[in-house]
N, C-alpha and C positions, 0 to 999 in steps of 0.2 A: 493530754488526751481527755475530752469530755467525760463527766461521769453519766451513766445511763439513768433514765429515771426509774422510779418504782413501777411505773405503769408499765415499763419494757419489760422487767423481770416478770411481772404478773401477766403480762401479754404472752410471754414465751411459755409459761406453764399452762395457762388457760388456753391458749392457742393450740398448744399440743394436745390437750385432753379433748378439746372439743373437735378437732380434726380426726382424732382416733375415734370418738364417738359417733362421728358422721360416718367414719367409713367401716366401723365394725359390723353393721347390719348386712353389708355386702362383700365383707372379706372373703376372698376366694372365689367370687362369681366372676363369670366371663365379661369381657370388655362391652359388649352389647347391653347386658343389664346395667352394668356400672354407668355407661354413659347416658342412660336413660335416668337412671337414679340422680346422677349429678345435674342434668338438666333440670329435674323437678326441684331439687335444692336450689339451684341458681334462679329459676323463673318464679317459684312460688314460696320458697322456704318451707316446703312440706317436710315435715320431720316427725310430728306426732305419733304417726301410726308405724314408725319404723323402729322396732327393736330387734333382739335375736337372742334365740335359746333362753327365753324366759326373762331376758333382761328387758327394761325399758329403755326408750330413746334417752341418751345422756350418760349411759354407762360406758365408761372408757376401759381398755383393757391393759395387758401386762406392759405394752409399750409405755404407757403414761403411769401406771402403778410404779414402775420402777425408777422412771425419772422422777416422779414425786419422793419416792423412797431416799434418792440421792439427796433432794434438798431437805429432806427430814434429817437425816444424817448430819449434814453440814449444819443445819440449825441446833440440831442436839449437841454437837460437838463444838460448836463454835470454829468449825474448820472442815477441811477435806481429810476424812479418816477412812481409808479402804478397809480397815478391818472392820470397823462399825458397819459400812455399807454391805460388806459382804455377809454379816450377820443379818442384816435386814432382809437380804435377797434370801438366804436360808430360812428365815423365819416366814416370810409372807407366801413361800412354798409349802412349809411344813404346816402351817396353820390353815392351809388351803383357802387363803384369801385371794388368790391369784385369779385372774379372769383370763382364758386362753394363755397358751404359751408355746414356745418353741421346744422341740426335742432337747437341743444342746443345752439351753438354758435351764431346763427342767432337770437334765442330768448332773449338771454343774451343782446346782442348788442342793440336790441329794447328797452329792459329795461333801459340800460345805456343812450340812447338817450332821454329817458322819464325823466331822472333826478335821477333815482334811484342809490344810492351809489355803487361803485364798490364792496364792501364788501357784498352787498346783492343782486346784480343782477345775480349772476351766477345760472344756472339751478341746482336743487336739485337732489339728489339721488332719485331713482337708475340710473339715465342717467349717463352712464360711457363711453362716445366716446373718440376719441384720439384727440380732439380739443384743449386741454390744451397741450398735450405732442408734438404735430407736430410743434409747434412754441417754444418750450423751449431750442433748440440748443443754441442759443444766450446767454442764461443764464450762459451755462458752459465757454462761452468766458469771461464774465464779473465779474465771481466769481471762476474762476479755481484755485485760491489761498486760498479760505476759504470755505471748505465744509458745514460749518453751514450757511454762508450766502447764499450759492448756494440753499441748502435745502429749506430755507425760501423764497428766491426770486422764485424759481421754484414753490413752493407751492402756494405763493401769487398771482403771475401772473396767474396760472391755474385757481384758483377760481373766477377770474373776470368773467369767463364763464361757469366753470364747479365746483359744490361744492361737488361732490363725491370724497371721499379721494383716491380712486383707479385712479382718472384722475391725482390728483397731485402727486401720487407717480410715475405714469408714466412719468410726466413732469421731477421730479427728476432724474429718470433713464435716460432719453435723455440728460439732461443737464449735469448730472454726466458724463455721456460717453463721451461727447465733452470734458469736463475737464480732464478726464484722457486720451483721445486720444491726447491731446496737448502735453504730456510729451515727451521728447526727448529720448524715448526707445521703443525697441519691445514690442509688445503688448502679455502679459501672460493671455490667456482668463479666467483661473481659478481665478487667482488674480483680474482681471479686473471685474469679475461678483460677486466676493465676496465681493468688495468695493461698487459696486451698490446695492447689496441686504443690506448691512449695512446702507447705506444712505436712500433706500426706505422704509427700516422697522420703520424708525423714523415718516413715514408718515402712511403707511398701510402695515401690516404684510403680507397679502395674495399676494400682488404684489411682495414683497422680497421674498417669499417663490418660486414663480414661476421663479423669476431670478435665484435662487440657483439650480432649476431643469434644467434650460437652460444649465448648466455646462454638464450634461449628453445628451442633445438633440444635443448639437454641433457635437458630433461624429458621428450623422446620416446624411446621404445624404438629401438634401432638399426634395425630394418627401416623405420620411419617416418623416423628422423632422417637416414639415408643419401639419401633421396629429395630432400631439400631441400640437404644439404651438397654432394652429388655435382655439383651444379648451380651452385652459389654462384660468383658471378663470372665465369661463362662469358660470352664474347661471343657477340652474336646470330649465329645461323648457324653455329656452333661444330659442326664436324662429329665427333661422339661415337663413338668406336671401341671404347671400353672399357666393358664391364659393371662396375657398381660406381664405385670411386673411380678416376678417370683419373689420369695423370701431371701435369695442370694443377696448378699451384702452390696456388691458393687451397683448392680443394676438399681436396686431400691433406694440407696442413697443418690445415685444420679438423677433418678425420676423425681426425687423430692427437690433437689437443687432445681431442676429444669422447672418444676411447677412453681416455685418461688421467684426463679429469676426471670420468667415470662410475664409475671404480673406483680412486681415487687410492691407495688402500690396499693394491691387489693386482695385482702385476706380471704374472702370468700371465692374469688376467681382461682386463686392458688389452690384452695382445698378442692374445688370442683375438678381442676385439672389432675390433681394426685389421684382422685378417686376415678375419674372417667376411664382411666387405662386399664382398670379391672386387675385383678389379681391381689397381691396383698396390701390392699387399699387402706387398711385401718393403720398401718405402719408407714406407708408414703404419707398419707395424709397427717399423721401425727409429726413426723420430722418436718415436713413443709410447713405446717401450722406452728411449729416451735420457732422455726427461723422466722416467719412471717410474723408472728406475734411480738417477737423480739424487736423486729423493726419498727412495727407500726404502734405497738403498745396495746393496752388493754382496749383502749376506747374503740379501736378498729374492728373488735370483735363482737359479732351480734350478741347482744345482752340477754334477749329473750331465751334464745338457745342455750347460751352459756349458764343461765341461771338453772338450767335443768341437769347440768352435769352431777354425776353421782357415781360412788364407788360402793356399790351394794348398801345405799343408804347412809354412807359417810362421804367425806371429803368432797363436799359440793363447793360451788363457786366461792362462797365467802371464806372458807377454810384454804381453798388453794390460793387466793389472793392474800391473806394473811400470811401464809408459809412464804410466798415469794418476797412479801414485803419484808418479812423478818430477816431473811436471807440476804436481801439488799442492805439492810440495815448493818448487819454483821460485815458484809464485804466492804462497804463504804468506811466503817469504823475502823476495819484494819488497815485501809489505805491513809487514814487521816494521821 
């Protein structure tokens, strides 16, 4: 197996943060607004005037903050340490450094801060949001060479905050997509999805079934595909309050995969597809951006916009790249 380049590790983290930052200004907005916004990004690169809730363009949200914390934990511990990562999740909430968050993750973080062990802190079923999947991309970097370790790590980091197995399966799908995207080969969507379905079936069969169905939906243009993907896996009587893609784990993960696999060689088009559907677009663009960045590398990500990444004045582009490269060094040295 060929070793991924440092630029791919950096591309995954930066690609996630920038997708998140692009989606943040229109998170929760209807499809019509998001399509127009995506068109402006695609056609003109206009971003300077778009911030949200007092934050400037370039601010990324909890999706990417928690993905970054996972890599910080790996770098600080010299390996994957669930107890340390859980403590970091508790701290970023307790210290009020988090930007936007889902209720299930916030409740789990509160329990962690109260001293409840990470194995017991997660919000129980039927809560099945995308909070564990949105931060799982880095797991694919750290375990790209071992599917069994990847599945276990994605599942375990997910259940820190979400104990529904659909959430863990979504995390496996995103981490697995990053691992497959790192390979130095063109993307065969059918084989790509077959492998993800195989890996996710070890956790939750219903998610694996919908990943199989995505092979058919890829042939549909986005306005048609979103009709099916946004409803995938929803339980009977689910009260849909979001237009476009909701924070429910199955549909949001599927839309991120769809966005990448439609244009695997074009980071910008992947992000625009993720956003144009409307709904929870900071998360779909974050997950799709992580996968695309892992495949294409840092050089494929618009530098001018990436240079404006920030987390409330900290953790900009240079710091994110340095963190990703440090994790690459640790990972490769452990393999040698």
